[in-house]
DSSP file (Angstrom, degrees, kcal/mol; ACC not computed):
  #  RESIDUE AA STRUCTURE BP1 BP2  ACC     N-H-->O    O-->H-N    N-H-->O    O-->H-N    TCO  KAPPA ALPHA  PHI   PSI    X-CA   Y-CA   Z-CA
    1    1 A M              0   0    0      0, 0.0     2,-0.4     0, 0.0     0, 0.0   0.000 360.0 360.0 360.0 107.8   -9.6   10.0 -110.4
    2    2 A A        -     0   0    0      2,-0.0    24,-3.9     0, 0.0     2,-0.4  -0.741 360.0-157.0 -90.2 130.5   -8.3    7.2 -108.3
    3    3 A H  E     +A   25   0A   0     -2,-0.4     2,-0.4    22,-0.2    22,-0.2  -0.846  12.1 179.0-108.8 144.5   -6.6    8.1 -105.0
    4    4 A S  E     -A   24   0A   0     20,-2.2    20,-2.8    -2,-0.4     2,-0.4  -0.994   6.2-169.0-143.9 135.9   -4.1    5.9 -103.2
    5    5 A I  E     -A   23   0A   0     -2,-0.4     2,-0.5    18,-0.2    18,-0.2  -0.993   3.7-163.6-128.8 130.8   -2.2    6.6 -100.0
    6    6 A Q  E     -A   22   0A   0     16,-1.8    16,-2.2    -2,-0.4     2,-0.4  -0.957  12.1-154.7-113.9 131.6    0.7    4.6  -98.6
    7    7 A L  E     -A   21   0A   0     -2,-0.5     2,-0.4    14,-0.2    14,-0.2  -0.854  16.4-176.0-109.0 137.1    1.6    5.0  -94.9
    8    8 A T  E     +A   20   0A   0     12,-2.2    12,-1.8    -2,-0.4    -2,-0.0  -0.921  22.1 173.6-125.6 105.5    5.0    4.4  -93.3
    9    9 A L        -     0   0    0     -2,-0.4    10,-0.1    10,-0.2     2,-0.1  -0.930  30.3-125.4-118.1 132.2    4.5    5.0  -89.6
   10   10 A P        -     0   0    0      0, 0.0     4,-0.1     0, 0.0     9,-0.0  -0.407  20.3-129.7 -67.1 152.7    7.0    4.4  -86.7
   11   11 A S  S    S+     0   0    0      2,-0.1     2,-0.3    -2,-0.1     3,-0.0   0.360  85.2  57.3 -86.5   6.2    5.7    2.2  -84.0
   12   12 A V  S    S-     0   0    0      1,-0.1     3,-0.1     0, 0.0     0, 0.0  -0.796 103.8 -67.5-128.9 170.6    6.6    4.6  -81.2
   13   13 A E        -     0   0    0     -2,-0.3     2,-0.6     1,-0.1     4,-0.1  -0.316  61.8-103.6 -56.9 137.7    5.9    8.2  -80.3
   14   14 A L        +     0   0    0      1,-0.2    -1,-0.1    -4,-0.1     4,-0.1  -0.539  64.4 140.4 -70.6 116.4    7.4   10.6  -82.9
   15   15 A L  S    S-     0   0    0     -2,-0.6    22,-0.3    -3,-0.1    -1,-0.2   0.630  82.5  -7.7-117.3 -72.1   10.5   12.1  -81.4
   16   16 A N  S    S+     0   0    0     20,-0.1     2,-0.3    21,-0.1    -2,-0.1   0.151 120.3  77.0-115.7  17.7   13.3   12.4  -83.9
   17   17 A S        -     0   0    0     -4,-0.1    20,-0.3    18,-0.0     2,-0.3  -0.850  69.6-131.1-124.5 164.0   11.7   10.4  -86.7
   18   18 A D        -     0   0    0     -2,-0.3     2,-0.6    18,-0.1    18,-0.2  -0.824  10.5-131.5-112.8 149.2    9.0   11.4  -89.3
   19   19 A A  E     - B   0  35A   0     16,-2.7    16,-2.7    -2,-0.3     2,-0.5  -0.910  29.6-151.0 -94.2 126.3    5.9    9.6  -90.4
   20   20 A A  E     -AB   8  34A   0    -12,-1.8   -12,-2.2    -2,-0.6     2,-0.5  -0.871  14.6-172.8-105.9 129.3    5.8    9.6  -94.2
   21   21 A I  E     -AB   7  33A   0     12,-2.5    12,-2.9    -2,-0.5     2,-0.4  -0.953  11.7-153.7-123.0 109.7    2.6    9.5  -96.2
   22   22 A K  E     -AB   6  32A   0    -16,-2.2   -16,-1.8    -2,-0.5     2,-0.5  -0.710  11.4-151.6 -83.6 130.0    3.0    9.1 -100.0
   23   23 A I  E     -AB   5  31A   0      8,-2.8     7,-3.3    -2,-0.4     8,-1.1  -0.914  15.2-177.1-110.6 120.6    0.1   10.6 -101.9
   24   24 A Y  E     -AB   4  29A   0    -20,-2.8   -20,-2.2    -2,-0.5     2,-0.4  -0.928  12.6-173.1-117.9 141.3   -0.9    9.1 -105.3
   25   25 A V  E >  S-AB   3  28A   0      3,-2.3     3,-1.6    -2,-0.4   -22,-0.2  -0.989  83.1 -12.4-129.6 123.0   -3.6   10.3 -107.8
   26   26 A D  T 3  S-     0   0    0    -24,-3.9   -23,-0.1    -2,-0.4    -1,-0.1   0.900 128.9 -56.7  50.3  46.9   -4.2    7.9 -110.8
   27   27 A D  T 3  S+     0   0    0    -25,-0.3     2,-0.5     1,-0.2    -1,-0.3   0.597 114.0 120.0  61.9  14.5   -1.0    6.0 -109.9
   28   28 A S  E <   -B   25   0A   0     -3,-1.6    -3,-2.3     0, 0.0     2,-0.3  -0.946  69.0-121.5-112.2 125.4    1.0    9.2 -110.2
   29   29 A L  E     -B   24   0A   0     -2,-0.5    -5,-0.3    -5,-0.2     3,-0.1  -0.466  27.1-178.2 -66.2 123.6    2.9   10.4 -107.0
   30   30 A Q  E     -     0   0A   0     -7,-3.3     2,-0.3     1,-0.4    -1,-0.2   0.673  57.3 -67.5 -93.8 -23.4    1.7   13.9 -106.1
   31   31 A G  E     -B   23   0A   0     -8,-1.1    -8,-2.8    13,-0.2     2,-0.4  -0.913  45.5 -88.9 156.3 178.1    4.1   14.2 -103.1
   32   32 A T  E     -BC  22  43A   0     11,-2.3    11,-3.1    -2,-0.3     2,-0.6  -0.988  24.9-150.3-125.8 129.8    5.0   13.0  -99.7
   33   33 A L  E     -BC  21  42A   0    -12,-2.9   -12,-2.5    -2,-0.4     2,-0.5  -0.880  12.4-162.0 -98.5 122.1    3.7   14.4  -96.4
   34   34 A L  E     -BC  20  41A   0      7,-3.0     7,-2.7    -2,-0.6     2,-0.5  -0.923   2.7-166.5-106.3 123.7    6.1   14.2  -93.5
   35   35 A A  E     +BC  19  40A   0    -16,-2.7   -16,-2.7    -2,-0.5     2,-0.2  -0.943  17.7 162.9-110.4 123.0    4.7   14.5  -90.0
   36   36 A S        -     0   0    0      3,-2.5   -18,-0.1    -2,-0.5   -20,-0.1  -0.710  53.5 -93.4-127.1 179.5    7.1   15.1  -87.2
   37   37 A K  S    S+     0   0    0    -20,-0.3    19,-0.1   -22,-0.3   -21,-0.1   0.854 122.4  38.0 -63.3 -33.8    7.0   16.3  -83.6
   38   38 A G  S    S-     0   0    0      1,-0.2    18,-0.6   -23,-0.1     2,-0.3   0.795 123.8 -25.5 -92.1 -29.8    7.7   19.8  -84.7
   39   39 A N  E     - D   0  55A   0     16,-0.2    -3,-2.5    17,-0.1     2,-0.4  -0.933  56.3 -98.4-164.9-176.2    5.9   20.4  -87.9
   40   40 A V  E     -CD  35  54A   0     14,-2.8    14,-2.6    -2,-0.3     2,-0.4  -0.978  33.8-168.3-121.1 135.2    4.3   19.1  -91.1
   41   41 A Q  E     -CD  34  53A   0     -7,-2.7    -7,-3.0    -2,-0.4     2,-0.5  -0.961  12.3-154.5-126.5 145.3    6.1   19.1  -94.4
   42   42 A F  E     -CD  33  52A   0     10,-2.8    10,-2.7    -2,-0.4    -9,-0.2  -0.981  10.2-166.1-117.2 122.2    5.0   18.5  -98.0
   43   43 A W  E     -C   32   0A   0    -11,-3.1   -11,-2.3    -2,-0.5     8,-0.1  -0.926  15.4-138.8-109.7 111.9    7.6   17.3 -100.5
   44   44 A P    >   -     0   0    0      0, 0.0     3,-1.6     0, 0.0   -13,-0.2  -0.281  41.5 -83.7 -61.1 153.2    6.6   17.5 -104.2
   45   45 A P  T 3  S+     0   0    0      0, 0.0     3,-0.1     0, 0.0   -15,-0.0  -0.303 114.5  19.6 -59.2 141.6    7.8   14.5 -106.2
   46   46 A G  T 3  S+     0   0    0      1,-0.2     2,-0.5    -3,-0.1   -15,-0.0   0.446  95.5 118.7  80.8  -0.3   11.4   14.7 -107.5
   47   47 A H    <   +     0   0    0     -3,-1.6    -1,-0.2     1,-0.1     0, 0.0  -0.878  26.9 164.4-104.6 126.2   12.4   17.3 -104.9
   48   48 A S  S    S+     0   0    0     -2,-0.5    -1,-0.1    -3,-0.1     3,-0.1   0.378  84.3  26.7-114.0   1.2   15.1   16.5 -102.4
   49   49 A V  S    S+     0   0    0      1,-0.2     2,-0.5     0, 0.0    -2,-0.1   0.647 107.7  66.7-128.1 -42.9   15.8   20.1 -101.3
   50   50 A N        +     0   0    0     -6,-0.1     2,-0.3     2,-0.0    -1,-0.2  -0.756  58.5 143.9 -95.5 127.6   12.6   22.2 -101.8
   51   51 A Y        -     0   0    0     -2,-0.5     2,-0.4    -8,-0.1    -8,-0.2  -0.923  44.8-109.9-149.5 171.4    9.5   21.6  -99.7
   52   52 A Y  E     -D   42   0A   0    -10,-2.7   -10,-2.8    -2,-0.3     2,-0.4  -0.881  33.3-167.0-109.1 142.2    6.6   23.3  -98.0
   53   53 A E  E     +D   41   0A   0     -2,-0.4     2,-0.3   -12,-0.2   -12,-0.2  -0.971  11.2 177.7-135.6 144.2    6.4   23.4  -94.2
   54   54 A M  E     -D   40   0A   0    -14,-2.6   -14,-2.8    -2,-0.4     2,-0.1  -0.996  28.9-121.0-141.4 144.8    3.7   24.3  -91.6
   55   55 A S  E  >  -D   39   0A   0     -2,-0.3     4,-2.5   -16,-0.2   -16,-0.2  -0.415  35.4-109.5 -72.8 163.2    3.7   24.3  -87.9
   56   56 A W  H  > S+     0   0    0    -18,-0.6     4,-2.3     1,-0.2     5,-0.2   0.860 120.8  54.3 -65.0 -33.9    1.0   22.1  -86.3
   57   57 A S  H  > S+     0   0    0      2,-0.2     4,-2.2     1,-0.2    -1,-0.2   0.921 110.8  45.1 -65.0 -42.8   -0.9   25.3  -85.1
   58   58 A D  H  > S+     0   0    0      2,-0.2     4,-2.6     1,-0.2    -2,-0.2   0.896 110.8  54.9 -66.6 -39.4   -0.9   26.6  -88.8
   59   59 A F  H  X S+     0   0    0     -4,-2.5     4,-1.8     2,-0.2    -2,-0.2   0.928 110.2  45.9 -58.9 -46.6   -2.0   23.1  -90.0
   60   60 A C  H  X S+     0   0    0     -4,-2.3     4,-2.3     1,-0.2    -1,-0.2   0.922 112.8  49.8 -62.1 -44.8   -4.9   23.1  -87.6
   61   61 A A  H  X S+     0   0    0     -4,-2.2     4,-2.6     1,-0.2     5,-0.2   0.875 106.1  57.3 -62.8 -37.7   -5.9   26.7  -88.6
   62   62 A F  H  X S+     0   0    0     -4,-2.6     4,-2.9     1,-0.2     5,-0.5   0.923 109.4  44.0 -58.8 -46.0   -5.7   25.7  -92.3
   63   63 A F  H  X S+     0   0    0     -4,-1.8     4,-1.9     2,-0.2    -2,-0.2   0.882 113.0  51.5 -68.3 -37.1   -8.3   23.0  -91.8
   64   64 A R  H  < S+     0   0    0     -4,-2.3    -2,-0.2     1,-0.2    -1,-0.2   0.905 119.0  37.3 -63.1 -40.0  -10.5   25.2  -89.7
   65   65 A D  H  < S+     0   0    0     -4,-2.6    -2,-0.2    -5,-0.2    -1,-0.2   0.850 135.6  17.2 -80.8 -36.6  -10.4   27.9  -92.3
   66   66 A Y  H  < S+     0   0    0     -4,-2.9    -3,-0.2    -5,-0.2    -2,-0.2   0.555  97.8 102.4-118.2 -11.0  -10.4   25.9  -95.5
   67   67 A G  S  < S-     0   0    0     -4,-1.9    -4,-0.0    -5,-0.5     0, 0.0  -0.302  73.6-112.4 -74.3 160.3  -11.7   22.4  -94.6
   68   68 A R        -     0   0    0     -2,-0.0    -1,-0.1     1,-0.0    -2,-0.1  -0.846  33.9-120.5 -92.4 119.9  -15.1   21.1  -95.2
   69   69 A P        +     0   0    0      0, 0.0     2,-0.3     0, 0.0    -5,-0.0  -0.346  40.7 173.6 -61.8 136.7  -17.0   20.5  -92.0
   70   70 A C        -     0   0    0     -2,-0.0     2,-0.3     0, 0.0     0, 0.0  -0.904  18.3-152.2-136.1 163.7  -18.2   16.9  -91.5
   71   71 A S              0   0    0     -2,-0.3     0, 0.0     1,-0.0     0, 0.0  -0.974 360.0 360.0-137.7 156.3  -19.8   14.8  -88.8
   72   72 A V              0   0    0     -2,-0.3    -1,-0.0     0, 0.0     0, 0.0   0.407 360.0 360.0 -93.8 360.0  -19.7   11.2  -88.0
């Protein structure tokens, strides 16, 4: 299973624009993660209206609850 991530990041602090992260597995687009000042959104491929959304607080809690602890 090959993973590929393409980043499109603005060169300034996020105010009214989003950072878009396209997520691929085996050359197949799995969705786009949009990070903005207010929240995080996941857009499945082919969807221009329906998406999933989390506040930054919920996003952090999700990783604390379900993420795998690692150390550097």
